[in-house]
C-alpha positions in Angstrom: 20.4 30.1 39.1 20.1 33.3 37.1 20.5 32.9 33.3 20.6 34.9 30.1 18.7 33.2 27.3 19.2 34.1 23.6 16.2 32.5 21.8 15.3 32.4 18.2 12.0 34.2 17.6 10.2 33.9 14.3 6.5 34.9 13.7 5.8 32.3 11.0 7.4 30.4 8.2 7.5 33.4 5.8 8.8 35.9 8.3 12.4 36.7 9.1 13.7 35.6 12.5 16.2 36.9 15.0 17.6 36.1 18.4 15.9 37.8 21.3 17.5 38.1 24.8 15.7 37.3 28.0 16.6 37.0 31.7 15.3 34.3 34.0 16.0 34.2 37.7 15.8 31.7 40.5 15.9 28.7 38.2 16.3 25.4 40.2 19.1 23.1 39.0 16.6 20.2 39.3 14.3 21.7 36.7 14.3 20.2 33.2 15.2 22.4 30.3 11.6 22.6 29.2 10.4 23.5 32.7 12.8 26.4 32.5 11.2 27.5 29.3 7.8 27.1 30.9 9.0 29.5 33.6 10.1 32.0 30.9 6.7 31.7 29.2 4.9 32.4 32.4 7.0 35.5 32.8 6.3 36.6 29.2 2.5 36.0 29.7 2.5 38.2 32.8 4.2 40.9 30.8 1.7 40.6 28.0 4.3 39.3 25.5 3.9 36.4 23.1 5.3 33.2 24.7 8.1 31.2 23.0 6.7 28.4 20.9 8.5 25.1 21.3 7.6 21.4 20.7 7.0 19.0 23.6 4.8 16.0 24.4 5.6 13.1 26.6 8.6 14.9 28.4 10.0 11.4 29.2 12.5 11.0 26.4 10.3 8.7 24.4 8.3 10.5 21.7 11.0 12.5 20.0 8.9 15.7 19.9 11.3 18.0 21.7 13.9 19.4 19.4 16.2 22.3 20.2 19.7 23.4 19.4 21.2 24.5 22.7 24.5 26.4 22.5 25.0 24.9 19.0 24.4 21.3 20.1 21.4 19.2 19.3 19.5 18.5 22.5 22.3 20.3 24.5 25.5 19.2 26.3 24.3 15.8 27.5 23.5 12.6 25.4 19.8 12.8 26.0 16.6 14.4 24.7 15.9 18.1 25.5 13.1 17.2 27.9 15.5 15.0 29.9 18.2 17.7 30.0 18.3 19.3 33.5 19.5 22.7 34.4 22.3 21.3 36.6 24.1 20.9 33.3 24.5 24.7 33.3 26.1 27.2 35.7 24.7 30.3 37.4 25.2 33.3 35.2 25.5 31.2 31.9 24.3 32.6 28.6 22.3 29.9 26.7 21.6 30.2 23.0 18.5 28.3 21.9 17.6 27.7 18.3 15.4 25.4 16.2 16.7 22.5 14.2 18.7 23.9 11.2 18.1 21.9 8.0 16.3 22.8 4.7 13.8 19.9 5.0 12.8 21.2 8.5 11.3 24.6 7.8 10.6 26.8 10.9 6.9 27.2 11.6 7.2 29.5 14.6 10.1 30.3 17.0 11.6 26.9 17.9 9.0 24.8 16.2 9.9 23.1 12.9 8.1 20.9 10.5 9.6 17.4 10.6 7.0 15.7 8.4 9.7 14.9 5.9 10.7 12.1 8.3 7.1 10.8 8.3 7.1 10.8 4.5 10.2 8.6 4.4 8.4 6.1 6.6 5.3 6.3 4.4 7.5 5.5 1.4 8.7 2.1 2.8 9.1 2.0 6.5 6.6 -0.8 7.0 5.8 -4.4 6.3 2.7 -5.6 4.4 0.8 -8.3 6.2 -2.6 -9.8 6.0 -5.0 -8.4 8.5 -6.5 -10.6 11.2 -5.6 -11.8 14.7 -2.1 -11.5 15.9 0.1 -14.5 15.0 1.5 -16.8 17.6 4.7 -15.2 18.9 7.0 -18.1 18.0 5.5 -18.8 14.6 8.3 -16.9 12.8 11.5 -17.6 14.7 14.3 -15.0 14.4 18.0 -15.6 15.4 18.7 -13.9 18.7 21.5 -11.7 17.5 19.4 -10.3 14.6 16.4 -9.8 16.9 18.5 -7.9 19.4 20.1 -5.8 16.8 16.6 -5.0 15.3 15.4 -4.1 18.8 18.3 -1.9 19.6 18.2 0.2 16.4 14.4 0.4 16.6 14.8 2.6 19.7 15.2 5.6 17.2 12.5 8.1 18.2 12.7 10.2 15.0 13.6 13.4 16.8 15.8 14.6 13.9 18.8 15.4 16.0 21.0 13.5 13.6 19.9 15.8 10.8 20.4 19.0 12.8 23.9 17.9 13.9 25.0 16.8 10.4 27.0 19.4 8.5 25.3 18.0 5.3 21.8 17.9 6.8 21.6 14.2 6.1 19.0 11.9 7.6 21.1 8.8 6.8 21.2 7.7 10.5 17.5 7.9 10.8 17.0 6.1 7.5 19.6 3.5 8.3 18.0 2.7 11.7 14.6 2.1 10.1 16.0 0.1 7.2 18.1 -2.1 9.6 15.3 -2.6 12.1 13.1 -4.2 9.4 15.8 -5.8 7.4 17.1 -7.9 10.3 13.8 -9.6 10.9 12.1 -12.4 8.8 8.9 -10.3 8.5 10.9 -7.5 6.7 12.4 -9.7 4.0 9.7 -9.7 1.2 10.0 -6.0 0.7 13.6 -5.5 1.8 15.0 -4.3 -1.5 12.1 -2.2 -2.7 11.9 -0.6 0.7 15.5 0.7 0.7 15.1 2.1 -2.9 11.8 3.8 -2.1 13.0 5.3 1.2 16.3 6.5 -0.2 14.5 8.1 -3.1 12.2 9.9 -0.7 15.1 11.0 1.4 16.7 12.6 -1.6 13.4 14.1 -2.8 12.9 15.8 0.5 16.3 17.6 0.1 18.3 15.9 2.8 22.1 15.9 2.1 24.4 12.9 1.5 26.3 11.2 4.2 30.1 11.7 4.3 30.7 9.6 7.5 31.6 12.6 9.8 29.8 10.9 12.7 28.1 14.0 14.2 24.8 12.2 13.8 25.5 9.3 16.2 27.3 11.6 18.7 24.1 13.7 18.9 21.6 10.8 18.9 19.9 10.6 22.3 19.3 6.9 21.7 22.9 6.3 20.6 22.1 4.6 17.3 25.4 3.3 16.0 26.9 4.6 12.8 27.1 1.1 11.2 23.4 1.3 10.4 24.4 3.6 7.6 26.8 1.0 6.3 23.9 -1.5 6.4 21.7 1.0 4.5 24.4 1.3 1.8 24.9 -2.4 1.5 21.1 -3.0 1.1 20.9 -0.2 -1.5 23.8 -1.7 -3.6 22.1 -5.1 -3.4 18.8 -3.6 -4.6 20.6 -2.0 -7.5 22.1 -5.3 -8.5 18.6 -6.7 -8.6 17.7 -4.0 -11.1 15.4 -2.1 -8.7 
């Protein structure tokens, strides 16, 4: 496959950026999208040019590090992470536009790399349970209803990639926030701090500059782990309950 790539290049967080055009040839349809970028960077290195900076780590769809807008879609045309997107999803001769996540709380650091530490700070604000240290408790000492345990497990698959924020017209992180709130709120271990957790995490969400949710649904459509939209409903229910408790 021969492709034309239009890639966002930006020297650093304070510099202006622009799209640069590159040609890549003989790309195998079995390559992953990131492997295709690796090929481009080898070409740029040989030409003495600065390679394109982009995030990646596990390359197995687990860590949530890879984060690209591909032809205006978070992670590209398939419901998967960028690292699990393969070039067979494109055609020979295609022009592919590659940009970083676009959201005010995700400032561009260089080229396609953004700072997503705002998500980490939301977790630090309340995405945890406080327990006494010591040896691990016996697995069945705190029983949980199967339906709640399965729901907690399913929404805990959120990998924090930020695609929901990038896809949302409002730049809201409500799907990410709802997944974390629901995963802990469904389990007995998460109950003691349930109401303070939601208040603290929503407060941090707003402090970081994320937008509000208007239930458009682009977030769940872009989510590579298919987190359902109803976690946002659970988030709002918990927040209303916390407010009734005067928190």
